[in-house]
N, C-alpha and C positions, 0 to 999 in steps of 0.2 A: 520189890528188889529188882526184878527183871525190867520193870518200867523205868526205874532210875538208871539202870545200865543202858537201856535203849535211848533214853533222853541224853545221857552223857555221850554216847556214841554219835547221836544225831548232832549235838552241839559241836563235837570235835570235827565231824564231817563238814558242817557248815563253815566252821572257822577255817578249816583247810581250804575249802572251796573259795572263800573270800580272799584268803592269803594268795592262793593261786591266781585268782582273777586280777588282784592288784599287782601281782608280780608281772603277769602278762601285759597289763596296761602300761606298767612302768617300762618294760622292755620295748613295747611298741612305740612308746613316746621317745625313748632313747634312740630307737632305730629310725624314727621318722626323719626325713630329710628336712633341712632348714627351709623356711618359706621361700618360694621362688619369686622372681620378679614377675608381677602380674600386669598383663597388658591393659586391663580395665583401669586399675589404679594408676598406672603410668599415664594413660591417656587423660584421665581426670586431672592429674597433677600438672601435666603439660598445659592443659587448658587453664588451670588455676594460676599458674605462673604468668601466663600471658595476660590474664585478667588483672592481676595485681600490678604488673608492669604498666598496663594501660591506665592504672590509677594515678601514676605520676606523669607519664608522657602518653597522652596529653591531658589526663583528667585534672590532677592538681594544678598543673600549669594553667589551664584555662580557667579553673575555679578562682585561682589567685589573680590571674591576668585580668579578669573582668572586674575585680574588686578594687584594684589600685587605680590611681588617676591615669589618664591616657598617656601622659608623658613618661610614665614609669612601667607601662605594661610590657613592653618588649624586654625590659631589664629583668622582670620577674620570670618571664618565659625563658630567658637565657639562663637564669640561675637554676631553674628546674631542669633544663636540658643538659647543661654542662655537668651539673651535680649527678644526674643519672649516669653519665659516663665515668667521671672520676671516682665516684663511690662504688661503682661496679668493679672497677679495677682494684681498689683497695680491698673490697670484700673477697675477691678471688685470690689475691696475693696473700693476705694475712688475716682478714676479718673472720672468715669462716672458721679457720683453724682455732682462733682465740675464743670463738663463741661456742663451738660444738665438738671440741675434743676434750679428753681428760686433762685436767690441770688441778686447780684448787677450787675453792668455793666461789671465787669471784672472776677468775679468768681461766680459759682453757689453755692448751699448750701450743707448740709450734710444729707438731708432727705432720700437719697437712698444709704447711705453707706452700703456696703455688699449687695447691691441690695435689701434693705429692702422695704417691701410693694408691691413688684411686684409679680403677680401671672402668671402662664403659659398663661392665656387668657387675661392678661392685654394688651390693645392696646398701641402702642407707641404714646406718645403725638405728636410727629412730623409727624407720619405716622400711622393713626389709623387703616389701613387695614393690618398691620403686628403686630406680638407680640412685646412687648417692649424688651423682652429678645433677640429677633433677632436683633432689632435695636442696642442694647448694643453690641452684637457680631460684627455687621457690623462696627460700629464706633470704636470698640476696635481694629479691624485690621488696621485701619488708625493710631490709637494711638501707636501701637507697631512698625510699620515700620518707622514712622517719626523720632524718635530719632536715630534709627540705620542708617538712611541715613547720618546723621551728622558725624558718625564715619568714613566715608570715608576721611574726612579732615585730621585727625591725624593718619591715618592708618600707620602701619609699625613701630610705636614707642611708643604706649600708653599701659600702664599696663592694664591687663584684669580687675583687681579690680577697678581701676580708671574709666575705660570705663563703667563698669556696675553701679557704683555709679553715674556717670555723667548722663547716660541716665535715671536712675530712678528719680533723682531729677529734671532733665530737663522736664520729662513728666509732673510732678506735677506743676512746676512753669513757664514753657514756653509753652508747648503744650496745657495743659488744659485751661489756661486763654485765649489764642488766639482762641481755638476752641469755648469757651463760648462767647467770644466777637463777633465772626463771625456767629456761628450757634446756640448758646444757647439762651434760653428765656431771653429777656431783655438785650442781649449782646450789647456792645457799638458800634462796627463796623457794625454789622447786622442792628441794629436799625437806624444807620446813613444812611443806604442804600448801603453800600459796597457790591459788588457782588463777590461771590466766590462759584461757583457751587460745586466743588469737592475737593478743597484744594490747590489752588495756593498760598494763603497766609498761611493758616493753616498748610499745609504740607511742601511745597517746599521752599518758602522764609524763613519760620520758621526754618527748618532744615538746610538750606544752610548757613544762617548767623551763626548758632551755629557751623557748621563744619568749617567755615572760622575762627571764633574766636578761636576755639580749635587748629586749625593748627598753628595759629600765636602764641598763648600762649605756646604751647608745644615746638615750635621751629622746625627747618628744620631737615629732616633726615640726618644722618651722611653720608657724601659723596654726598649730593644732588647737582646736577649740574656737578659733576666730575665722579661719579660712575654710571655705567649702571643700571637703575632701570626699565627696560622694563617689561611689563606684562608677567607672566610666562606661561599662558595658555589662549590664546584668544578663544579657542573653548569653555571653561567653561564660559567665558564672553559672548560669543554669545548666548549660551544656556540660561544663566541667563537673559540676556537682552530680549530674545524672550519670556521667561516666564513673564517678566515684561510687555511686550507689550500685551500679551494675558490677563494677570491678570488685566491690566488697564481698561479693559471693565467692570469688576466688580467695580473698583474704580470709574470710571466716570458714567457709565450707571446705576450702582447700586445707585448712589446718587440721581437718580430720585425718589427712594424709592417706586417704584411701577413697574408693568409691563405694563404701559399705553402707549399711543401713542407717547409721547415725548422721549421714549427710542430709537426710530429709528433714529431721527436726532442727538441725543446725541452720539449714537454709530458711525454713519458715520462721524460726526465731529471729533471724537477721532481718528478714523482710518485714515482719509484723512490728518489731520494735522501731524500725525506721519509719514506717507508716504512722505509728502511734505518736512518735515524737514530732513528726511533721504536722500532724493535726493539732496536738496540744500547743506547740509553739505558735502556730498560725492563729488558733482561736484566742490564745492569751494576748497576742499582739493586736488582734482585732478589737478585743475588749479594751485594752489599755490605750491604744492609739487611734482607734476608730476605723482603721483600714488594714486589711491583710496585705502583706507585701510578698513579692516573689523572692526577694533576698531572705526574708524571714522563713518562708516555706522551705527553701533549699537548705538554709542553715539548720532548721529543725530536723530535716532528714539526716544531715551529717551528724547532728547531736545524737540521734537515735543509733546510727551506725557505730559511733564511738562508744556509747554506753553499753551496747549489747556485745561488743567485741570480746571482752574477757569472759562473758557469761554464756555465749551462744551455744556451746556444746555441753553445758552443765545444768541448764534450767529448763523448766517446762514451758509450754506455750503461754500459760497464764503469767509466769514470771517474766517472760520476754515482753509481754504486753505492758505490764506495770513498769518495767524498767524503761521502756520507750516513752510512756506517758510522762514519767518523772523526768526523763532527760530533756524533753521539750521545755518543761517549766523551769528546771534548774539552769539550763544553758541559756535560756532567754534572759533570766535574771543575771547570769554571768556576764553577758555582753551589754547589759543596760545598767542594772543596779550595782553589781560588784565592781565593774570596771570604773564607773564614775565615782564610786565610794572611795577608791584608792587613787584615782587620777593618773594611772599609767597610760601610755600610748601604745597599746598592742594593736598595730594597724589592722590586722586581719582576724582579730579575736581568736587567736590560737588558744590562749588560756581559758577564755570563757567557754569555748566549745570542747576542745580536746582535753583541757585540764580538768575542769569541773565535770564534764561528761565522763571522762575516764575514771576519775575518783568515784563518782556515783556508781558507775557500772562495776568497778572492782569491788566496792563494799557490798553492793546488792547481790553480787555473785555469792557472797557468803550467806545472804538471807534466803535466796531462792534456789540454790543448788539442790538437786534432787538425785537420789540414788538411781532412779530408773533411767536417768539420762547419762549419769557418769560423775555427778558431784558427790558431796559428802553428807548432805542433809537427808532428811526423811522424805518420803514420796508424798508431796502435797504442798499446797500453797501456804506460805508463811511458816514452814517447818524448818527454817534456817538453823544452822548450827552455830551457837554463840562463839564456840572456839574457832570455827572457820572464819567468822566475822573478824575476830581479833587478828587472825593470820592475814586476812585481806588488808586490814589497816596497817599491819607491819609491812606488807609488800608495798603499799602506797607510800608510806613514810620513807622506806629505804630508797625507793625510786626518786622521790622528791629531793632527798638529801644528797644522794650520790650525784644525780644528774645536775641538780642546782649548783653544787660546789664545783663540779668539773666544768660546767658551762661558764661559771664566773671566772675560773682560772684561765680558761682558753680565751675568753673575751678580753680579759685584762692584758694578757700577753700580746694579743693582736693590737689592742688599743695603744699600748705603749711601745710598739715596734712600727708596724706599717700604718696603724690607724684604722679605726672601724668605720668612720663616717665620711661621706663625701663633703666637699666644701659647700658653703652656703650658696655660692654661685651655681655650682653643679646641681644642688638640690632644687634651686629655683628654676633652672633650665630644664631639668628633667633627666633622669638617669639614662633614658634611651639614647638621647643624642650625646650627652656628656661622656658616658662610659662606653657606648657601643657604636656611636656614629650612625645610628638608625632611628627612624621615627615613623609613626603612622602618617600617611598623606591623606588629606581630606579629598 
């Protein structure tokens, strides 16, 4: 009898102690101040923003500039440079607000037009240890490079005016809604559970389908398939591609939004996948063509960077390695077999690398995501979640349909108003001289 009473009293005391402890913890949590802006996180995000900006100017500009013919090199450099300016303005005026504020499942609102209501010490809602202005800058570097990637599809024959109108409208009606759907508050795809750590759907699939649609709508280059259209300066392409590789650490690792522990695995995943894709592409090209090429090697690296982008913060090192190896093979086929199978003229292989690489990476994120890193699968190789794979497919399909339809509408509006394409005489002369009055001098 006494033992039962003692046991009952002991249980009551333990319960009371547990209740007291939980109450104290709850009160402490409620009394804790909100996270303060952290100098380490801020310094890393400043660095990441600069790295991603360098991916466009000069990285992508040089990468594309070396791959076009010499008479069109300055034109593509000008497209990249002017787009960096005009798209930055649009982003700060209205793009950020529509992408990252409360609205509906597809668009944000207008509460932060012209960055209204934001003070220098306002913490970013998505990352309270950095200033919101810094978050705006970081996301802005994504927003300005994504539309310009698409310009590789219709390169060598698109009017400068048409190209700039296209990327400006596309930013607002294709990039912004996809970014909101995936990363914004209340976004449709993010809310459904689609994983995209740094932009596999938002950046690469999004821009790639736009580039493919643009290449088809504008038509093939004059002499395509019969005239030599080899890159005019692969040294520029290699330098630009190398800047993309280095800048991509800001792209992927910066998407952690802090200088915390997960930056390490995100960085090694990014680098390992890139290296693996470079090797697999080069070896496959060597086997098929008998010689390894510099263009193939740097293209393989870009393929690996694209494919690991949605997965870099969710997968193990083993997963990153396999994604990279697969990307080199799939994207090599994309720019050789797939392209020739359908006969379109995607001048700089935007679809073959960014499209197929982005789709591969997005789907394999569902295969290799592990809980220990932050994904939804089990901890271990090939422990992917079938439900997550289907969500990834949904994200890919939604991006392809939305961006493809929006791109087509914008392109047709431009085509039947000011026109998309330069004249035959201007195309033959070269866009550098015909559109900009400049040229390379021997």
